[in-house]
Structures are given as C-alpha cells and as structure tokens.
N, CA, C and O atoms as a DFTB+ gen file, in Angstrom:
568 C
 N C O
     1  1       0.811      -1.170      -0.044
     2  2      -0.025      -0.005       0.093
     3  2       0.869       1.272      -0.028
     4  3       1.897       1.392       0.637
     5  1       0.471       2.127      -0.825
     6  2       1.244       3.387      -0.955
     7  2       0.912       4.383       0.239
     8  3      -0.237       4.630       0.605
     9  1       2.048       4.917       0.793
    10  2       1.938       5.758       1.934
    11  2       1.619       7.105       1.433
    12  3       2.241       7.506       0.449
    13  1       0.791       7.802       1.945
    14  2       0.527       9.115       1.552
    15  2       1.088      10.309       2.436
    16  3       0.698      11.468       2.296
    17  1       2.044       9.910       3.364
    18  2       2.650      10.796       4.107
    19  2       4.138      10.814       3.856
    20  3       4.911      11.185       4.738
    21  1       4.565      10.408       2.630
    22  2       5.922      10.392       2.197
    23  2       5.955      11.226       1.028
    24  3       5.152      11.111       0.102
    25  1       7.008      12.178       1.078
    26  2       7.174      13.084      -0.225
    27  2       8.607      12.818      -0.545
    28  3       9.416      12.320       0.238
    29  1       8.855      13.211      -1.822
    30  2      10.321      13.027      -2.415
    31  2      10.878      14.144      -3.141
    32  3      10.164      14.718      -3.963
    33  1      12.044      14.516      -2.944
    34  2      12.747      15.634      -3.653
    35  2      14.195      15.379      -3.785
    36  3      14.854      15.086      -2.788
    37  1      14.742      15.476      -4.985
    38  2      16.154      15.327      -5.347
    39  2      16.772      14.032      -4.796
    40  3      17.970      13.990      -4.513
    41  1      15.929      12.941      -4.638
    42  2      16.377      11.673      -4.075
    43  2      16.300      11.462      -2.633
    44  3      16.698      10.419      -2.115
    45  1      15.726      12.565      -1.883
    46  2      15.569      12.388      -0.647
    47  2      13.993      12.294      -0.206
    48  3      13.117      12.999      -0.707
    49  1      13.771      11.303       0.819
    50  2      12.388      11.017       1.226
    51  2      12.205      11.549       2.521
    52  3      13.085      11.412       3.371
    53  1      11.007      12.223       2.785
    54  2      10.666      12.782       4.006
    55  2       9.413      12.101       4.432
    56  3       8.513      11.876       3.622
    57  1       9.336      11.764       5.701
    58  2       8.004      11.197       6.183
    59  2       7.388      12.373       7.038
    60  3       8.052      13.038       7.833
    61  1       6.135      12.542       6.802
    62  2       5.337      13.614       7.441
    63  2       4.415      13.095       8.577
    64  3       3.669      12.125       8.442
    65  1       4.533      13.814       9.678
    66  2       3.675      13.324      10.867
    67  2       2.892      14.654      11.334
    68  3       3.387      15.778      11.257
    69  1       1.744      14.406      11.773
    70  2       0.994      15.496      12.458
    71  2       1.185      15.400      14.054
    72  3       0.992      14.370      14.700
    73  1       1.563      16.543      14.547
    74  2       1.711      16.522      16.029
    75  2       0.474      17.413      16.593
    76  3       0.489      18.644      16.576
    77  1      -0.472      16.722      17.034
    78  2      -1.711      17.311      17.565
    79  2      -1.511      18.283      18.600
    80  3      -2.170      19.322      18.547
    81  1      -0.704      18.099      19.525
    82  2      -0.472      18.919      20.722
    83  2       0.099      20.348      20.147
    84  3      -0.219      21.388      20.723
    85  1       0.875      20.365      19.096
    86  2       1.438      21.531      18.560
    87  2       0.682      21.984      17.459
    88  3       0.961      23.102      17.027
    89  1      -0.230      21.333      16.914
    90  2      -0.932      21.586      15.651
    91  2       0.043      21.972      14.490
    92  3      -0.119      22.961      13.776
    93  1       1.076      21.079      14.382
    94  2       1.933      21.220      13.247
    95  2       2.167      19.911      12.533
    96  3       1.903      18.798      12.987
    97  1       2.700      20.190      11.349
    98  2       3.195      18.926      10.486
    99  2       4.596      19.015      10.652
   100  3       5.146      20.110      10.536
   101  1       5.324      17.856      10.944
   102  2       6.725      17.717      11.174
   103  2       7.257      16.707      10.034
   104  3       6.780      15.586       9.861
   105  1       8.167      17.184       9.384
   106  2       8.868      16.203       8.430
   107  2      10.314      15.820       8.728
   108  3      11.104      16.643       9.190
   109  1      10.634      14.619       8.469
   110  2      11.980      14.177       8.691
   111  2      12.487      13.273       7.545
   112  3      11.849      12.293       7.160
   113  1      13.728      13.677       6.998
   114  2      14.202      13.027       6.000
   115  2      14.627      11.600       6.429
   116  3      15.313      11.450       7.441
   117  1      14.226      10.547       5.669
   118  2      14.447       9.197       6.089
   119  2      15.797       8.652       5.515
   120  3      16.359       9.244       4.593
   121  1      16.280       7.579       6.045
   122  2      17.478       6.830       5.573
   123  2      18.744       7.527       5.247
   124  3      19.491       7.124       4.355
   125  1      19.012       8.692       6.051
   126  2      20.276       9.411       6.032
   127  2      20.632       9.577       7.500
   128  3      19.731       9.567       8.339
   129  1      21.936       9.733       7.858
   130  2      22.379       9.857       9.230
   131  2      22.117      11.378       9.573
   132  3      21.900      11.679      10.747
   133  1      22.127      12.244       8.692
   134  2      21.953      13.719       8.890
   135  2      20.577      13.996       9.537
   136  3      19.615      13.288       9.238
   137  1      20.477      14.901      10.321
   138  2      19.222      15.116      10.921
   139  2      18.554      16.265      10.254
   140  3      18.675      17.411      10.689
   141  1      17.848      15.968       9.197
   142  2      17.147      16.930       8.306
   143  2      15.551      16.979       8.610
   144  3      14.744      16.152       8.186
   145  1      15.299      17.910       9.285
   146  2      13.833      18.124       9.751
   147  2      13.378      19.452       9.394
   148  3      14.136      20.377       9.103
   149  1      11.970      19.521       9.430
   150  2      11.407      20.801       9.138
   151  2       9.855      20.621       9.749
   152  3       9.377      19.520      10.022
   153  1       9.215      21.788       9.899
   154  2       8.030      21.790      10.377
   155  2       7.184      22.934       9.830
   156  3       7.731      23.977       9.470
   157  1       5.768      22.754       9.752
   158  2       4.996      23.809       9.298
   159  2       3.575      23.636       9.781
   160  3       3.188      22.520      10.126
   161  1       2.748      24.731       9.823
   162  2       1.546      24.643      10.460
   163  2       0.415      24.600       9.236
   164  3      -0.764      24.342       9.476
   165  1       0.853      24.851       8.051
   166  2      -0.222      24.692       6.923
   167  2       0.158      23.513       5.928
   168  3       1.221      23.568       5.310
   169  1      -0.668      22.511       5.786
   170  2      -0.470      21.505       4.791
   171  2       0.125      21.979       3.302
   172  3       0.892      21.320       2.599
   173  1      -0.358      23.122       3.050
   174  2       0.078      23.623       1.746
   175  2       1.619      24.032       1.631
   176  3       2.130      24.250       0.532
   177  1       2.271      24.115       2.732
   178  2       3.619      24.486       3.012
   179  2       4.588      23.433       2.966
   180  3       5.766      23.673       2.701
   181  1       4.115      22.147       3.236
   182  2       4.886      20.998       3.439
   183  2       5.992      20.901       2.380
   184  3       7.162      20.827       2.757
   185  1       5.690      20.897       1.097
   186  2       6.475      20.535       0.076
   187  2       7.534      21.661      -0.040
   188  3       8.718      21.383      -0.233
   189  1       7.103      22.900       0.078
   190  2       8.079      24.022      -0.076
   191  2       9.098      23.953       1.165
   192  3      10.306      24.122       0.999
   193  1       8.578      23.718       2.300
   194  2       9.507      23.718       3.511
   195  2      10.414      22.423       3.406
   196  3      11.559      22.429       3.858
   197  1       9.898      21.391       2.837
   198  2      10.815      20.169       2.624
   199  2      11.953      20.639       1.643
   200  3      13.130      20.523       1.985
   201  1      11.631      21.124       0.528
   202  2      12.608      21.504      -0.326
   203  2      13.719      22.610       0.270
   204  3      14.926      22.559       0.036
   205  1      13.153      23.459       0.962
   206  2      14.072      24.400       1.664
   207  2      15.032      23.642       2.623
   208  3      16.222      23.941       2.714
   209  1      14.465      22.673       3.311
   210  2      15.304      21.933       4.198
   211  2      16.326      21.056       3.417
   212  3      17.437      20.910       3.927
   213  1      16.088      20.539       2.387
   214  2      16.980      19.858       1.576
   215  2      18.116      20.835       1.005
   216  3      19.318      20.576       1.069
   217  1      17.634      21.857       0.504
   218  2      18.732      22.898       0.047
   219  2      19.558      23.440       1.080
   220  3      20.737      23.670       0.810
   221  1      19.034      23.722       2.428
   222  2      19.852      24.048       3.355
   223  2      20.822      22.984       3.765
   224  3      21.980      23.271       4.068
   225  1      20.384      21.815       3.777
   226  2      21.418      20.612       4.069
   227  2      22.506      20.738       2.853
   228  3      23.705      20.838       3.112
   229  1      22.074      20.728       1.671
   230  2      23.127      20.746       0.594
   231  2      23.964      21.765       0.647
   232  3      25.162      21.569       0.446
   233  1      23.448      23.086       0.939
   234  2      24.376      24.315       0.958
   235  2      25.317      24.064       2.209
   236  3      26.501      24.391       2.123
   237  1      24.844      23.515       3.319
   238  2      25.762      23.410       4.442
   239  2      26.849      22.504       4.095
   240  3      28.010      22.801       4.379
   241  1      26.522      21.321       3.447
   242  2      27.584      20.379       2.999
   243  2      28.612      21.136       2.106
   244  3      29.825      20.966       2.224
   245  1      28.050      21.974       1.216
   246  2      28.915      22.601       0.323
   247  2      30.001      23.496       1.063
   248  3      31.211      23.488       0.836
   249  1      29.329      24.256       1.979
   250  2      30.158      25.149       2.769
   251  2      31.202      24.498       3.556
   252  3      32.279      25.055       3.767
   253  1      30.887      23.228       4.037
   254  2      31.841      22.621       4.896
   255  2      32.789      21.801       4.048
   256  3      33.809      21.321       4.542
   257  1      32.449      21.627       2.714
   258  2      33.353      20.928       1.899
   259  2      33.211      19.405       2.017
   260  3      34.120      18.645       1.685
   261  1      32.058      19.002       2.495
   262  2      31.720      17.589       2.614
   263  2      30.760      17.037       1.537
   264  3      29.941      17.806       1.034
   265  1      30.816      15.851       1.189
   266  2      29.920      15.398       0.169
   267  2      28.501      15.109       0.755
   268  3      28.450      14.466       1.803
   269  1      27.483      15.483       0.233
   270  2      26.268      15.273       0.779
   271  2      25.827      13.834       0.836
   272  3      25.967      13.159      -0.184
   273  1      25.316      13.299       1.907
   274  2      24.964      11.951       2.063
   275  2      23.946      11.614       1.180
   276  3      22.990      12.381       1.067
   277  1      24.006      10.482       0.471
   278  2      22.972       9.909      -0.391
   279  2      22.091       9.068       0.470
   280  3      22.489       8.502       1.488
   281  1      20.842       9.014      -0.004
   282  2      19.908       8.175       0.858
   283  2      20.166       6.718       0.702
   284  3      20.003       5.924       1.628
   285  1      20.611       6.350      -0.596
   286  2      20.899       4.859      -0.745
   287  2      22.246       4.697      -1.437
   288  3      22.636       5.556      -2.229
   289  1      22.988       3.576      -1.145
   290  2      24.244       3.392      -1.632
   291  2      24.214       2.536      -3.064
   292  3      25.118       2.557      -3.900
   293  1      23.133       1.877      -3.144
   294  2      23.020       0.887      -4.290
   295  2      23.330      -0.603      -3.947
   296  3      23.451      -1.445      -4.837
   297  1      23.448      -0.881      -2.687
   298  2      23.542      -2.261      -2.376
   299  2      22.830      -2.594      -1.136
   300  3      22.734      -1.771      -0.225
   301  1      22.265      -3.921      -1.062
   302  2      21.569      -4.415       0.107
   303  2      21.598      -5.850       0.072
   304  3      21.852      -6.477      -0.956
   305  1      21.327      -6.409       1.250
   306  2      21.323      -7.845       1.287
   307  2      19.902      -8.516       1.142
   308  3      19.000      -7.919       1.730
   309  1      19.625      -9.433       0.591
   310  2      18.205      -9.988       0.389
   311  2      18.340     -11.427       0.853
   312  3      19.274     -12.114       0.439
   313  1      17.442     -11.900       1.694
   314  2      17.265     -13.326       1.978
   315  2      16.117     -13.919       1.311
   316  3      14.982     -13.481       1.494
   317  1      16.407     -15.043       0.432
   318  2      15.389     -15.541      -0.169
   319  2      15.513     -17.023      -0.045
   320  3      16.509     -17.568       0.430
   321  1      14.428     -17.671      -0.504
   322  2      14.381     -19.080      -0.298
   323  2      15.467     -19.812      -1.351
   324  3      15.671     -19.387      -2.488
   325  1      16.063     -20.873      -0.827
   326  2      17.257     -21.431      -1.601
   327  2      16.908     -21.882      -2.870
   328  3      17.789     -21.956      -3.726
   329  1      15.634     -22.230      -3.155
   330  2      15.212     -22.758      -4.519
   331  2      15.113     -21.477      -5.390
   332  3      15.477     -21.484      -6.566
   333  1      14.640     -20.448      -4.814
   334  2      14.626     -19.232      -5.696
   335  2      16.068     -18.630      -6.057
   336  3      16.306     -18.018      -7.098
   337  1      16.925     -18.876      -5.116
   338  2      18.449     -18.478      -5.328
   339  2      18.934     -19.287      -6.483
   340  3      19.515     -18.810      -7.458
   341  1      18.646     -20.585      -6.297
   342  2      19.242     -21.447      -7.375
   343  2      18.640     -21.169      -8.663
   344  3      19.377     -21.127      -9.648
   345  1      17.251     -20.952      -8.795
   346  2      16.650     -20.743     -10.087
   347  2      17.181     -19.334     -10.670
   348  3      17.254     -19.180     -11.889
   349  1      17.527     -18.378      -9.835
   350  2      17.948     -17.140     -10.323
   351  2      19.395     -17.307     -10.782
   352  3      19.771     -16.750     -11.813
   353  1      20.129     -17.978     -10.124
   354  2      21.498     -18.277     -10.597
   355  2      21.640     -19.022     -11.961
   356  3      22.524     -18.760     -12.776
   357  1      20.707     -19.953     -12.123
   358  2      20.481     -20.527     -13.392
   359  2      20.096     -19.733     -14.416
   360  3      20.680     -19.804     -15.498
   361  1      19.133     -18.933     -14.220
   362  2      18.681     -17.854     -15.208
   363  2      19.836     -16.859     -15.516
   364  3      19.927     -16.392     -16.652
   365  1      20.694     -16.529     -14.571
   366  2      21.799     -15.662     -14.863
   367  2      22.784     -16.317     -15.847
   368  3      23.317     -15.715     -16.779
   369  1      22.977     -17.672     -15.528
   370  2      23.930     -18.357     -16.424
   371  2      23.445     -18.398     -17.875
   372  3      24.178     -18.128     -18.826
   373  1      22.086     -18.774     -17.985
   374  2      21.469     -18.676     -19.274
   375  2      21.480     -17.519     -20.047
   376  3      21.673     -17.550     -21.262
   377  1      21.253     -16.345     -19.316
   378  2      21.323     -15.028     -19.800
   379  2      22.659     -14.444     -20.038
   380  3      22.791     -13.361     -20.609
   381  1      23.646     -15.144     -19.610
   382  2      25.143     -14.840     -19.590
   383  2      25.171     -13.206     -18.982
   384  3      25.529     -12.213     -19.616
   385  1      24.748     -13.250     -17.757
   386  2      24.836     -12.020     -17.019
   387  2      25.086     -12.407     -15.544
   388  3      24.894     -13.542     -15.107
   389  1      25.509     -11.415     -14.854
   390  2      25.807     -11.627     -13.420
   391  2      24.478     -11.887     -12.655
   392  3      23.431     -11.516     -13.185
   393  1      24.454     -12.487     -11.475
   394  2      23.211     -12.536     -10.614
   395  2      22.749     -11.180     -10.275
   396  3      21.554     -10.883     -10.290
   397  1      23.787     -10.273      -9.937
   398  2      23.330      -8.870      -9.593
   399  2      22.550      -8.232     -10.653
   400  3      21.527      -7.588     -10.419
   401  1      23.107      -8.439     -11.990
   402  2      22.575      -7.700     -13.135
   403  2      21.004      -8.268     -13.361
   404  3      20.050      -7.548     -13.659
   405  1      20.959      -9.585     -13.171
   406  2      19.726     -10.181     -13.340
   407  2      18.594      -9.661     -12.276
   408  3      17.462      -9.330     -12.630
   409  1      19.020      -9.637     -11.044
   410  2      18.137      -9.270      -9.938
   411  2      17.784      -7.752     -10.084
   412  3      16.666      -7.303      -9.831
   413  1      18.888      -6.974     -10.534
   414  2      18.669      -5.515     -10.657
   415  2      17.636      -5.272     -11.825
   416  3      16.816      -4.363     -11.693
   417  1      17.646      -6.031     -12.936
   418  2      16.765      -5.832     -14.035
   419  2      15.388      -6.325     -13.475
   420  3      14.441      -5.572     -13.702
   421  1      15.159      -7.355     -12.852
   422  2      13.941      -7.896     -12.427
   423  2      13.270      -6.787     -11.525
   424  3      12.119      -6.407     -11.740
   425  1      14.057      -6.287     -10.499
   426  2      13.591      -5.189      -9.569
   427  2      13.255      -4.008     -10.313
   428  3      12.158      -3.501     -10.077
   429  1      14.012      -3.478     -11.177
   430  2      13.631      -2.353     -11.998
   431  2      12.383      -2.505     -12.801
   432  3      11.537      -1.611     -12.837
   433  1      12.258      -3.676     -13.470
   434  2      11.082      -3.925     -14.328
   435  2       9.803      -3.817     -13.453
   436  3       8.813      -3.141     -13.734
   437  1       9.988      -4.633     -12.284
   438  2       8.915      -4.550     -11.268
   439  2       8.460      -3.079     -10.930
   440  3       7.285      -2.722     -11.014
   441  1       9.496      -2.259     -10.539
   442  2       9.094      -0.877     -10.106
   443  2       8.585      -0.070     -11.282
   444  3       7.657       0.721     -11.113
   445  1       9.155      -0.239     -12.473
   446  2       8.682       0.449     -13.640
   447  2       7.146       0.123     -13.879
   448  3       6.371       1.044     -14.136
   449  1       6.760      -1.038     -13.802
   450  2       5.337      -1.532     -13.822
   451  2       4.518      -0.927     -12.601
   452  3       3.426      -0.382     -12.763
   453  1       5.120      -1.064     -11.400
   454  2       4.294      -0.539     -10.203
   455  2       4.127       0.970     -10.181
   456  3       3.088       1.477      -9.759
   457  1       5.053       1.623     -10.593
   458  2       4.984       3.134     -10.602
   459  2       5.147       3.679     -11.892
   460  3       6.063       4.447     -12.186
   461  1       4.173       3.250     -12.749
   462  2       4.199       3.614     -14.421
   463  2       4.253       5.163     -14.389
   464  3       5.021       5.743     -15.157
   465  1       3.423       5.891     -13.481
   466  2       3.338       7.239     -13.579
   467  2       4.570       8.122     -13.432
   468  3       4.588       9.292     -13.814
   469  1       5.593       7.505     -12.864
   470  2       6.816       8.346     -12.655
   471  2       7.837       7.907     -13.789
   472  3       8.885       8.549     -13.849
   473  1       7.664       7.025     -14.563
   474  2       8.422       6.616     -15.589
   475  2       9.584       5.671     -15.105
   476  3       9.760       5.454     -13.906
   477  1      10.347       5.133     -16.063
   478  2      11.341       4.247     -15.674
   479  2      12.338       4.716     -14.793
   480  3      12.650       5.904     -14.879
   481  1      12.942       3.935     -13.889
   482  2      13.921       4.256     -12.927
   483  2      15.132       4.813     -13.777
   484  3      15.550       5.968     -13.692
   485  1      15.642       3.820     -14.619
   486  2      16.773       4.141     -15.475
   487  2      16.495       3.496     -16.698
   488  3      15.924       2.405     -16.692
   489  1      16.884       4.130     -17.903
   490  2      16.485       3.359     -19.150
   491  2      17.366       2.137     -19.302
   492  3      18.383       1.954     -18.634
   493  1      16.898       1.304     -20.237
   494  2      17.660       0.055     -20.335
   495  2      19.166       0.200     -20.758
   496  3      20.023      -0.543     -20.279
   497  1      19.458       1.181     -21.671
   498  2      20.777       1.288     -21.992
   499  2      21.672       1.798     -20.750
   500  3      22.845       1.432     -20.672
   501  1      21.130       2.605     -19.827
   502  2      21.796       3.255     -18.876
   503  2      21.945       2.169     -17.785
   504  3      22.890       2.190     -16.996
   505  1      20.991       1.227     -17.765
   506  2      20.986       0.217     -16.783
   507  2      22.136      -0.725     -17.106
   508  3      22.839      -1.173     -16.200
   509  1      22.349      -1.048     -18.448
   510  2      23.238      -1.855     -18.879
   511  2      24.689      -1.278     -18.691
   512  3      25.650      -1.980     -18.375
   513  1      24.742       0.017     -18.910
   514  2      26.017       0.613     -18.744
   515  2      26.468       0.610     -17.126
   516  3      27.615       0.295     -16.808
   517  1      25.650       0.918     -16.325
   518  2      25.842       0.907     -14.898
   519  2      26.207      -0.355     -14.421
   520  3      27.044      -0.435     -13.522
   521  1      25.609      -1.509     -14.983
   522  2      25.908      -2.806     -14.618
   523  2      27.284      -3.147     -15.082
   524  3      28.092      -3.659     -14.308
   525  1      27.577      -2.870     -16.350
   526  2      28.838      -3.207     -16.883
   527  2      30.052      -2.522     -16.129
   528  3      31.119      -3.112     -15.959
   529  1      29.804      -1.215     -15.686
   530  2      30.831      -0.420     -15.065
   531  2      31.028      -0.999     -13.521
   532  3      32.114      -0.810     -12.972
   533  1      30.072      -1.635     -12.896
   534  2      30.251      -2.210     -11.520
   535  2      30.153      -3.622     -11.404
   536  3      29.770      -4.155     -10.363
   537  1      30.481      -4.258     -12.429
   538  2      30.378      -5.810     -12.568
   539  2      31.496      -6.336     -11.463
   540  3      32.703      -6.144     -11.606
   541  1      30.956      -6.965     -10.444
   542  2      31.940      -7.584      -9.529
   543  2      31.779      -9.044      -9.243
   544  3      32.649      -9.686      -8.653
   545  1      30.604      -9.584      -9.688
   546  2      30.431     -10.997      -9.536
   547  2      30.244     -11.809     -10.879
   548  3      30.095     -11.194     -11.934
   549  1      30.251     -13.070     -10.843
   550  2      30.035     -13.755     -11.900
   551  2      28.845     -14.703     -11.944
   552  3      28.406     -15.113     -10.869
   553  1      28.293     -15.081     -13.060
   554  2      27.090     -15.942     -13.124
   555  2      27.243     -17.233     -12.193
   556  3      26.266     -17.674     -11.589
   557  1      28.407     -17.776     -12.107
   558  2      28.479     -19.020     -11.335
   559  2      28.666     -18.723      -9.823
   560  3      28.519     -19.702      -9.092
   561  1      28.954     -17.580      -9.248
   562  2      28.880     -17.380      -7.926
   563  2      27.489     -17.355      -7.333
   564  3      26.529     -16.937      -7.981
   565  1      27.392     -17.789      -6.145
   566  2      26.057     -17.727      -5.450
   567  2      26.177     -16.931      -4.077
   568  3      25.185     -16.776      -3.365
C-alpha cells in the first residue's frame, strides 16, 4: 500500500507526521544519518518547507566541503528461499549476466510497472552501462 505521508525531492524522502499537541506537521528525511527536519502549520507549505530543508542541507555540506549523504548506496542484502536463489543463478547463467545484473533488471522492471506514472527508474541502456561499470560477481557465484 502506498503511503500518503511520504514526499520525495532530489532523491531524498521525508516522512510527514501530524503533532496534535502543537498543531503542526513535522517532516524528517528518512534513511540518512544527517538530521534533516522541518515543520509547518499549513499543509500547503509541506513541500516548500521540505525543499528548503534539503537545500539548506546541501548548502551546509557545500560550505563545509563535505559530500552530501545519499539516501541509498545501491547495495543491500536480500534473504530468499534457496530454490529461488538456485533458479535465479541458473537464469543468470542462461542469460550470460551476473546474478546482480539479473536481480537489478527484475527489480527495475517490477518498479517500472508498479510506478508507471513516474516513468522508468533508469532506461535500459543506462542500466546496462551501470551494470557493466560495476560488475563484481560472475554468473557461477552464489
């Protein structure tokens, strides 16, 4: 189920909560160590205040000469049933691609179908180039 209290800007995601005692909306950027927060009293200001918070964070990083933290590094561990792992490995061998490339393609295809209105995550040629650039495993590895 799609959450309606999550907003996105420049690759950053903020979760919005309502604090009844203060009668304010509070936003917090998720999945980064930096504490990027904002609050507003009018729902119409949420997106504007979120963008301002992200820009303030990016400007602060620039002034300090540090690289802004990205919300995702591009790697994660997935635990799946051994039979699924086996079938994926065999499919990768048959396709002559790495297991990573096969799983990335499957996930991107799923997301492209799931979120059609936002368009593809990355187009097929860019996906192939990124995969070629970071190839680290081989089809026979498990």
